[in-house]
All heavy atoms as a GROMACS GRO file, in nm:
protein
  467
    1MET      N    1  12.664  12.098  11.296
    1MET     CA    2  12.782  12.024  11.340
    1MET      C    3  12.907  12.110  11.328
    1MET      O    4  12.996  12.101  11.409
    1MET     CB    5  12.793  11.897  11.255
    1MET     CG    6  12.905  11.808  11.295
    1MET     SD    7  12.869  11.730  11.452
    1MET     CE    8  13.007  11.625  11.467
    2GLY      N    9  12.910  12.191  11.224
    2GLY     CA   10  13.026  12.278  11.204
    2GLY      C   11  13.040  12.381  11.315
    2GLY      O   12  13.151  12.412  11.358
    3THR      N   13  12.926  12.433  11.360
    3THR     CA   14  12.928  12.532  11.468
    3THR      C   15  12.982  12.471  11.596
    3THR      O   16  13.059  12.534  11.669
    3THR     CB   17  12.786  12.587  11.492
    3THR    OG1   18  12.734  12.636  11.368
    3THR    CG2   19  12.788  12.698  11.592
    4LEU      N   20  12.942  12.349  11.625
    4LEU     CA   21  12.989  12.280  11.744
    4LEU      C   22  13.140  12.262  11.740
    4LEU      O   23  13.209  12.285  11.840
    4LEU     CB   24  12.920  12.144  11.758
    4LEU     CG   25  12.967  12.056  11.872
    4LEU    CD1   26  12.934  12.121  12.005
    4LEU    CD2   27  12.904  11.919  11.863
    5LEU      N   28  13.194  12.224  11.627
    5LEU     CA   29  13.338  12.205  11.614
    5LEU      C   30  13.413  12.337  11.630
    5LEU      O   31  13.521  12.341  11.689
    5LEU     CB   32  13.371  12.140  11.480
    5LEU     CG   33  13.325  11.995  11.465
    5LEU    CD1   34  13.355  11.945  11.325
    5LEU    CD2   35  13.389  11.906  11.569
    6ILE      N   36  13.355  12.445  11.579
    6ILE     CA   37  13.418  12.576  11.594
    6ILE      C   38  13.422  12.617  11.742
    6ILE      O   39  13.524  12.665  11.792
    6ILE     CB   40  13.344  12.682  11.510
    6ILE    CG1   41  13.366  12.655  11.360
    6ILE    CG2   42  13.389  12.823  11.546
    6ILE    CD1   43  13.280  12.740  11.270
    7ILE      N   44  13.311  12.596  11.812
    7ILE     CA   45  13.305  12.631  11.954
    7ILE      C   46  13.406  12.547  12.032
    7ILE      O   47  13.478  12.599  12.119
    7ILE     CB   48  13.162  12.613  12.008
    7ILE    CG1   49  13.070  12.717  11.947
    7ILE    CG2   50  13.159  12.622  12.160
    7ILE    CD1   51  12.924  12.696  11.976
    8LEU      N   52  13.412  12.418  12.005
    8LEU     CA   53  13.507  12.331  12.074
    8LEU      C   54  13.651  12.371  12.045
    8LEU      O   55  13.736  12.368  12.134
    8LEU     CB   56  13.482  12.185  12.037
    8LEU     CG   57  13.356  12.122  12.095
    8LEU    CD1   58  13.338  11.982  12.039
    8LEU    CD2   59  13.362  12.119  12.246
    9ALA      N   60  13.680  12.409  11.923
    9ALA     CA   61  13.815  12.452  11.887
    9ALA      C   62  13.852  12.580  11.961
    9ALA      O   63  13.964  12.593  12.012
    9ALA     CB   64  13.825  12.472  11.736
   10ILE      N   65  13.759  12.673  11.970
   10ILE     CA   66  13.786  12.799  12.041
   10ILE      C   67  13.809  12.771  12.189
   10ILE      O   68  13.901  12.828  12.251
   10ILE     CB   69  13.671  12.898  12.020
   10ILE    CG1   70  13.671  12.947  11.875
   10ILE    CG2   71  13.682  13.017  12.116
   10ILE    CD1   72  13.550  13.029  11.837
   11LEU      N   73  13.727  12.684  12.249
   11LEU     CA   74  13.746  12.652  12.390
   11LEU      C   75  13.879  12.582  12.416
   11LEU      O   76  13.947  12.611  12.514
   11LEU     CB   77  13.630  12.564  12.439
   11LEU     CG   78  13.496  12.634  12.454
   11LEU    CD1   79  13.388  12.533  12.488
   11LEU    CD2   80  13.503  12.742  12.560
   12LEU      N   81  13.917  12.492  12.328
   12LEU     CA   82  14.045  12.423  12.343
   12LEU      C   83  14.161  12.522  12.329
   12LEU      O   84  14.256  12.518  12.408
   12LEU     CB   85  14.057  12.311  12.241
   12LEU     CG   86  14.187  12.231  12.247
   12LEU    CD1   87  14.194  12.154  12.377
   12LEU    CD2   88  14.196  12.136  12.129
   13LEU      N   89  14.152  12.608  12.233
   13LEU     CA   90  14.256  12.709  12.214
   13LEU      C   91  14.267  12.802  12.335
   13LEU      O   92  14.377  12.832  12.382
   13LEU     CB   93  14.227  12.791  12.087
   13LEU     CG   94  14.331  12.894  12.048
   13LEU    CD1   95  14.462  12.825  12.013
   13LEU    CD2   96  14.282  12.976  11.932
   14ALA      N   97  14.153  12.844  12.388
   14ALA     CA   98  14.154  12.930  12.507
   14ALA      C   99  14.216  12.855  12.625
   14ALA      O  100  14.292  12.913  12.703
   14ALA     CB  101  14.013  12.975  12.540
   15LEU      N  102  14.184  12.727  12.638
   15LEU     CA  103  14.241  12.648  12.748
   15LEU      C  104  14.392  12.637  12.735
   15LEU      O  105  14.465  12.652  12.832
   15LEU     CB  106  14.177  12.510  12.749
   15LEU     CG  107  14.223  12.415  12.858
   15LEU    CD1  108  14.177  12.467  12.993
   15LEU    CD2  109  14.167  12.276  12.834
   16VAL      N  110  14.439  12.614  12.614
   16VAL     CA  111  14.582  12.599  12.591
   16VAL      C  112  14.656  12.731  12.616
   16VAL      O  113  14.768  12.731  12.666
   16VAL     CB  114  14.608  12.548  12.447
   16VAL    CG1  115  14.753  12.560  12.408
   16VAL    CG2  116  14.559  12.404  12.433
   17ILE      N  117  14.593  12.843  12.589
   17ILE     CA  118  14.658  12.972  12.606
   17ILE      C  119  14.644  13.023  12.749
   17ILE      O  120  14.740  13.070  12.810
   17ILE     CB  121  14.601  13.076  12.507
   17ILE    CG1  122  14.641  13.037  12.365
   17ILE    CG2  123  14.647  13.217  12.540
   17ILE    CD1  124  14.575  13.120  12.258
   18ILE      N  125  14.525  13.015  12.806
   18ILE     CA  126  14.499  13.077  12.935
   18ILE      C  127  14.556  12.998  13.051
   18ILE      O  128  14.610  13.056  13.146
   18ILE     CB  129  14.347  13.098  12.953
   18ILE    CG1  130  14.299  13.204  12.853
   18ILE    CG2  131  14.312  13.139  13.094
   18ILE    CD1  132  14.150  13.222  12.850
   19LEU      N  133  14.550  12.866  13.047
   19LEU     CA  134  14.597  12.785  13.159
   19LEU      C  135  14.745  12.807  13.191
   19LEU      O  136  14.780  12.828  13.307
   19LEU     CB  137  14.567  12.637  13.134
   19LEU     CG  138  14.590  12.545  13.251
   19LEU    CD1  139  14.498  12.581  13.366
   19LEU    CD2  140  14.568  12.401  13.210
   20PRO      N  141  14.835  12.805  13.094
   20PRO     CA  142  14.975  12.834  13.128
   20PRO      C  143  14.996  12.975  13.182
   20PRO      O  144  15.080  12.996  13.271
   20PRO     CB  145  15.049  12.816  12.995
   20PRO     CG  146  14.962  12.728  12.914
   20PRO     CD  147  14.823  12.760  12.955
   21LEU      N  148  14.921  13.072  13.132
   21LEU     CA  149  14.935  13.209  13.183
   21LEU      C  150  14.890  13.218  13.328
   21LEU      O  151  14.953  13.285  13.410
   21LEU     CB  152  14.855  13.306  13.096
   21LEU     CG  153  14.911  13.331  12.956
   21LEU    CD1  154  14.816  13.420  12.878
   21LEU    CD2  155  15.048  13.394  12.965
   22VAL      N  156  14.781  13.152  13.362
   22VAL     CA  157  14.732  13.154  13.499
   22VAL      C  158  14.832  13.086  13.592
   22VAL      O  159  14.860  13.135  13.701
   22VAL     CB  160  14.593  13.087  13.507
   22VAL    CG1  161  14.552  13.062  13.651
   22VAL    CG2  162  14.489  13.172  13.437
   23GLU      N  163  14.887  12.974  13.548
   23GLU     CA  164  14.985  12.905  13.631
   23GLU      C  165  15.113  12.986  13.647
   23GLU      O  166  15.176  12.985  13.752
   23GLU     CB  167  15.016  12.768  13.572
   23GLU     CG  168  14.904  12.670  13.586
   23GLU     CD  169  14.935  12.536  13.523
   23GLU    OE1  170  15.039  12.525  13.455
   23GLU    OE2  171  14.855  12.444  13.542
   24LYS      N  172  15.151  13.057  13.543
   24LYS     CA  173  15.275  13.135  13.548
   24LYS      C  174  15.262  13.253  13.644
   24LYS      O  175  15.354  13.282  13.719
   24LYS     CB  176  15.307  13.186  13.408
   24LYS     CG  177  15.435  13.267  13.402
   24LYS     CD  178  15.464  13.310  13.260
   24LYS     CE  179  15.590  13.392  13.254
   24LYS     NZ  180  15.619  13.439  13.119
   25TYR      N  181  15.149  13.321  13.642
   25TYR     CA  182  15.132  13.443  13.722
   25TYR      C  183  15.058  13.419  13.853
   25TYR      O  184  15.026  13.515  13.922
   25TYR     CB  185  15.061  13.550  13.639
   25TYR     CG  186  15.144  13.596  13.523
   25TYR    CD1  187  15.108  13.567  13.392
   25TYR    CD2  188  15.262  13.668  13.544
   25TYR    CE1  189  15.186  13.608  13.286
   25TYR    CE2  190  15.340  13.710  13.438
   25TYR     CZ  191  15.301  13.679  13.309
   25TYR     OH  192  15.377  13.719  13.204
   26ALA      N  193  15.033  13.296  13.889
   26ALA     CA  194  14.968  13.267  14.017
   26ALA      C  195  15.066  13.298  14.129
   26ALA      O  196  15.187  13.279  14.116
   26ALA     CB  197  14.927  13.120  14.023
   27PRO      N  198  15.015  13.347  14.241
   27PRO     CA  199  15.105  13.378  14.353
   27PRO      C  200  15.171  13.252  14.407
   27PRO      O  201  15.107  13.150  14.428
   27PRO     CB  202  15.014  13.442  14.457
   27PRO     CG  203  14.875  13.418  14.413
   27PRO     CD  204  14.877  13.379  14.270
   28LYS      N  205  15.301  13.262  14.426
   28LYS     CA  206  15.377  13.149  14.479
   28LYS      C  207  15.385  13.158  14.631
   28LYS      O  208  15.374  13.266  14.687
   28LYS     CB  209  15.520  13.148  14.421
   28LYS     CG  210  15.526  13.158  14.271
   28LYS     CD  211  15.506  13.023  14.206
   28LYS     CE  212  15.541  13.030  14.059
   28LYS     NZ  213  15.431  13.050  13.972
   29GLY      N  214  15.407  13.049  14.696
   29GLY     CA  215  15.427  13.049  14.839
   29GLY      C  216  15.300  13.046  14.921
   29GLY      O  217  15.305  13.021  15.039
   30GLU      N  218  15.188  13.074  14.860
   30GLU     CA  219  15.062  13.067  14.933
   30GLU      C  220  15.007  12.926  14.923
   30GLU      O  221  15.003  12.867  14.816
   30GLU     CB  222  14.958  13.162  14.871
   30GLU     CG  223  14.970  13.304  14.914
   30GLU     CD  224  14.854  13.386  14.862
   30GLU    OE1  225  14.744  13.332  14.845
   30GLU    OE2  226  14.875  13.504  14.837
   31GLU      N  227  14.967  12.873  15.036
   31GLU     CA  228  14.902  12.743  15.031
   31GLU      C  229  14.756  12.766  14.996
   31GLU      O  230  14.689  12.851  15.052
   31GLU     CB  231  14.913  12.672  15.166
   31GLU     CG  232  15.049  12.615  15.192
   31GLU     CD  233  15.045  12.513  15.303
   31GLU    OE1  234  14.940  12.451  15.325
   31GLU    OE2  235  15.148  12.497  15.367
   32ARG      N  236  14.709  12.688  14.904
   32ARG     CA  237  14.570  12.700  14.863
   32ARG      C  238  14.484  12.617  14.956
   32ARG      O  239  14.510  12.499  14.976
   32ARG     CB  240  14.553  12.656  14.719
   32ARG     CG  241  14.630  12.745  14.625
   32ARG     CD  242  14.606  12.705  14.482
   32ARG     NE  243  14.681  12.792  14.396
   32ARG     CZ  244  14.761  12.751  14.301
   32ARG    NH1  245  14.774  12.622  14.279
   32ARG    NH2  246  14.825  12.835  14.227
   33SER      N  247  14.385  12.679  15.010
   33SER     CA  248  14.297  12.610  15.103
   33SER      C  249  14.167  12.574  15.032
   33SER      O  250  14.090  12.661  14.994
   33SER     CB  251  14.266  12.699  15.223
   33SER     OG  252  14.170  12.637  15.304
   34TYR      N  253  14.148  12.445  15.011
   34TYR     CA  254  14.028  12.397  14.946
   34TYR      C  255  13.930  12.339  15.047
   34TYR      O  256  13.830  12.280  15.010
   34TYR     CB  257  14.061  12.292  14.841
   34TYR     CG  258  14.144  12.348  14.727
   34TYR    CD1  259  14.274  12.307  14.706
   34TYR    CD2  260  14.091  12.443  14.641
   34TYR    CE1  261  14.350  12.358  14.602
   34TYR    CE2  262  14.165  12.494  14.538
   34TYR     CZ  263  14.294  12.451  14.519
   34TYR     OH  264  14.368  12.503  14.417
   35GLY      N  265  13.957  12.354  15.175
   35GLY     CA  266  13.872  12.297  15.278
   35GLY      C  267  13.730  12.350  15.274
   35GLY      O  268  13.635  12.275  15.292
   36LYS      N  269  13.717  12.479  15.251
   36LYS     CA  270  13.583  12.538  15.245
   36LYS      C  271  13.507  12.493  15.121
   36LYS      O  272  13.386  12.474  15.125
   36LYS     CB  273  13.593  12.691  15.246
   36LYS     CG  274  13.642  12.748  15.375
   36LYS     CD  275  13.646  12.899  15.369
   36LYS     CE  276  13.697  12.956  15.500
   36LYS     NZ  277  13.706  13.102  15.495
   37LEU      N  278  13.577  12.477  15.011
   37LEU     CA  279  13.511  12.438  14.888
   37LEU      C  280  13.461  12.294  14.891
   37LEU      O  281  13.356  12.263  14.835
   37LEU     CB  282  13.605  12.457  14.768
   37LEU     CG  283  13.642  12.600  14.734
   37LEU    CD1  284  13.742  12.603  14.620
   37LEU    CD2  285  13.519  12.679  14.698
   38THR      N  286  13.535  12.206  14.954
   38THR     CA  287  13.494  12.066  14.956
   38THR      C  288  13.365  12.046  15.032
   38THR      O  289  13.292  11.951  15.005
   38THR     CB  290  13.604  11.977  15.016
   38THR    OG1  291  13.635  12.024  15.146
   38THR    CG2  292  13.728  11.976  14.929
   39GLY      N  293  13.334  12.135  15.124
   39GLY     CA  294  13.208  12.125  15.196
   39GLY      C  295  13.087  12.158  15.109
   39GLY      O  296  12.975  12.120  15.141
   40TYR      N  297  13.109  12.228  15.000
   40TYR     CA  298  12.999  12.267  14.911
   40TYR      C  299  12.977  12.170  14.796
   40TYR      O  300  12.871  12.171  14.734
   40TYR     CB  301  13.026  12.406  14.851
   40TYR     CG  302  13.019  12.518  14.950
   40TYR    CD1  303  13.133  12.587  14.988
   40TYR    CD2  304  12.899  12.556  15.008
   40TYR    CE1  305  13.128  12.690  15.079
   40TYR    CE2  306  12.893  12.660  15.099
   40TYR     CZ  307  13.008  12.726  15.134
   40TYR     OH  308  13.003  12.828  15.224
   41ILE      N  309  13.074  12.088  14.764
   41ILE     CA  310  13.068  12.008  14.643
   41ILE      C  311  12.955  11.905  14.649
   41ILE      O  312  12.873  11.897  14.557
   41ILE     CB  313  13.204  11.942  14.615
   41ILE    CG1  314  13.303  12.049  14.573
   41ILE    CG2  315  13.190  11.837  14.506
   41ILE    CD1  316  13.442  11.999  14.552
   42LEU      N  317  12.948  11.826  14.755
   42LEU     CA  318  12.844  11.722  14.762
   42LEU      C  319  12.703  11.780  14.768
   42LEU      O  320  12.614  11.732  14.697
   42LEU     CB  321  12.871  11.628  14.879
   42LEU     CG  322  12.987  11.531  14.857
   42LEU    CD1  323  13.008  11.446  14.982
   42LEU    CD2  324  12.964  11.444  14.737
   43PRO      N  325  12.676  11.883  14.850
   43PRO     CA  326  12.541  11.940  14.847
   43PRO      C  327  12.504  11.999  14.711
   43PRO      O  328  12.390  11.984  14.665
   43PRO     CB  329  12.545  12.050  14.954
   43PRO     CG  330  12.653  12.009  15.045
   43PRO     CD  331  12.754  11.940  14.961
   44LEU      N  332  12.598  12.063  14.645
   44LEU     CA  333  12.568  12.118  14.512
   44LEU      C  334  12.544  12.008  14.410
   44LEU      O  335  12.458  12.021  14.323
   44LEU     CB  336  12.682  12.210  14.466
   44LEU     CG  337  12.690  12.344  14.536
   44LEU    CD1  338  12.814  12.420  14.489
   44LEU    CD2  339  12.565  12.426  14.510
   45ALA      N  340  12.619  11.898  14.420
   45ALA     CA  341  12.597  11.786  14.330
   45ALA      C  342  12.459  11.725  14.355
   45ALA      O  343  12.388  11.688  14.260
   45ALA     CB  344  12.705  11.681  14.349
   46ALA      N  345  12.419  11.715  14.481
   46ALA     CA  346  12.286  11.662  14.513
   46ALA      C  347  12.177  11.752  14.458
   46ALA      O  348  12.078  11.704  14.400
   46ALA     CB  349  12.272  11.645  14.663
   47VAL      N  350  12.193  11.883  14.473
   47VAL     CA  351  12.095  11.977  14.418
   47VAL      C  352  12.089  11.966  14.267
   47VAL      O  353  11.981  11.968  14.207
   47VAL     CB  354  12.129  12.122  14.462
   47VAL    CG1  355  12.047  12.224  14.386
   47VAL    CG2  356  12.109  12.137  14.611
   48LEU      N  357  12.203  11.952  14.203
   48LEU     CA  358  12.207  11.938  14.058
   48LEU      C  359  12.133  11.813  14.013
   48LEU      O  360  12.057  11.817  13.915
   48LEU     CB  361  12.353  11.933  14.011
   48LEU     CG  362  12.373  11.916  13.861
   48LEU    CD1  363  12.320  12.036  13.785
   48LEU    CD2  364  12.518  11.893  13.831
   49ILE      N  365  12.151  11.703  14.083
   49ILE     CA  366  12.083  11.579  14.047
   49ILE      C  367  11.932  11.595  14.062
   49ILE      O  368  11.856  11.555  13.974
   49ILE     CB  369  12.136  11.462  14.133
   49ILE    CG1  370  12.278  11.429  14.092
   49ILE    CG2  371  12.046  11.340  14.120
   49ILE    CD1  372  12.347  11.332  14.185
   50VAL      N  373  11.889  11.656  14.171
   50VAL     CA  374  11.745  11.676  14.192
   50VAL      C  375  11.686  11.766  14.085
   50VAL      O  376  11.579  11.738  14.030
   50VAL     CB  377  11.720  11.733  14.334
   50VAL    CG1  378  11.576  11.778  14.350
   50VAL    CG2  379  11.756  11.631  14.439
   51VAL      N  380  11.755  11.873  14.052
   51VAL     CA  381  11.707  11.965  13.949
   51VAL      C  382  11.698  11.895  13.814
   51VAL      O  383  11.601  11.912  13.739
   51VAL     CB  384  11.797  12.090  13.941
   51VAL    CG1  385  11.767  12.173  13.817
   51VAL    CG2  386  11.780  12.174  14.066
   52GLN      N  387  11.797  11.812  13.782
   52GLN     CA  388  11.794  11.740  13.655
   52GLN      C  389  11.679  11.639  13.651
   52GLN      O  390  11.616  11.622  13.547
   52GLN     CB  391  11.927  11.669  13.631
   52GLN     CG  392  12.042  11.763  13.600
   52GLN     CD  393  12.021  11.841  13.473
   52GLN    OE1  394  11.967  11.790  13.376
   52GLN    NE2  395  12.060  11.966  13.474
   53ILE      N  396  11.651  11.573  13.763
   53ILE     CA  397  11.538  11.479  13.767
   53ILE      C  398  11.406  11.554  13.748
   53ILE      O  399  11.320  11.510  13.670
   53ILE     CB  400  11.539  11.401  13.900
   53ILE    CG1  401  11.657  11.304  13.904
   53ILE    CG2  402  11.408  11.326  13.921
   53ILE    CD1  403  11.679  11.238  14.037
   54VAL      N  404  11.390  11.666  13.816
   54VAL     CA  405  11.268  11.745  13.800
   54VAL      C  406  11.254  11.793  13.657
   54VAL      O  407  11.146  11.788  13.598
   54VAL     CB  408  11.267  11.864  13.900
   54VAL    CG1  409  11.158  11.964  13.868
   54VAL    CG2  410  11.254  11.812  14.042
   55ARG      N  411  11.363  11.840  13.601
   55ARG     CA  412  11.360  11.888  13.462
   55ARG      C  413  11.327  11.777  13.364
   55ARG      O  414  11.253  11.797  13.268
   55ARG     CB  415  11.496  11.949  13.429
   55ARG     CG  416  11.502  12.011  13.294
   55ARG     CD  417  11.634  12.081  13.272
   55ARG     NE  418  11.652  12.108  13.132
   55ARG     CZ  419  11.765  12.098  13.067
   55ARG    NH1  420  11.873  12.063  13.131
   55ARG    NH2  421  11.772  12.125  12.941
   56TYR      N  422  11.378  11.660  13.389
   56TYR     CA  423  11.355  11.547  13.298
   56TYR      C  424  11.208  11.504  13.300
   56TYR      O  425  11.148  11.478  13.196
   56TYR     CB  426  11.443  11.430  13.338
   56TYR     CG  427  11.425  11.306  13.253
   56TYR    CD1  428  11.481  11.299  13.126
   56TYR    CD2  429  11.349  11.200  13.298
   56TYR    CE1  430  11.464  11.186  13.048
   56TYR    CE2  431  11.331  11.086  13.220
   56TYR     CZ  432  11.388  11.081  13.094
   56TYR     OH  433  11.371  10.971  13.017
   57TYR      N  434  11.148  11.498  13.419
   57TYR     CA  435  11.014  11.445  13.429
   57TYR      C  436  10.905  11.548  13.407
   57TYR      O  437  10.793  11.515  13.372
   57TYR     CB  438  10.993  11.378  13.565
   57TYR     CG  439  11.059  11.242  13.573
   57TYR    CD1  440  11.168  11.222  13.655
   57TYR    CD2  441  11.013  11.137  13.496
   57TYR    CE1  442  11.230  11.098  13.662
   57TYR    CE2  443  11.072  11.013  13.501
   57TYR     CZ  444  11.180  10.994  13.583
   57TYR     OH  445  11.241  10.872  13.588
   58PHE      N  446  10.931  11.677  13.429
   58PHE     CA  447  10.825  11.778  13.423
   58PHE      C  448  10.841  11.879  13.310
   58PHE      O  449  10.749  11.958  13.288
   58PHE     CB  450  10.815  11.850  13.556
   58PHE     CG  451  10.775  11.759  13.670
   58PHE    CD1  452  10.867  11.726  13.768
   58PHE    CD2  453  10.647  11.708  13.675
   58PHE    CE1  454  10.831  11.642  13.872
   58PHE    CE2  455  10.611  11.625  13.779
   58PHE     CZ  456  10.702  11.591  13.877
   59PHE      N  457  10.952  11.882  13.242
   59PHE     CA  458  10.968  11.984  13.136
   59PHE      C  459  11.008  11.922  13.006
   59PHE      O  460  11.076  11.838  12.983
   59PHE     CB  461  11.070  12.091  13.175
   59PHE     CG  462  11.025  12.172  13.294
   59PHE    CD1  463  11.080  12.152  13.419
   59PHE    CD2  464  10.927  12.266  13.279
   59PHE    CE1  465  11.039  12.226  13.528
   59PHE    CE2  466  10.885  12.342  13.387
   59PHE     CZ  467  10.942  12.321  13.511
   0.00000   0.00000   0.00000
């Protein structure tokens, strides 16, 4: 349990430090195009669900 809390604390600390730095140094004025990514989300979610079902029943 202690190891889990240490890992979670490190991840939270990294998130608090890295996220503001990424936002600060991100290029301004460019529009971010997420159109291509949204086409992949549902198929990848479906594949993930199928893989989890196979893993649950066979492994």
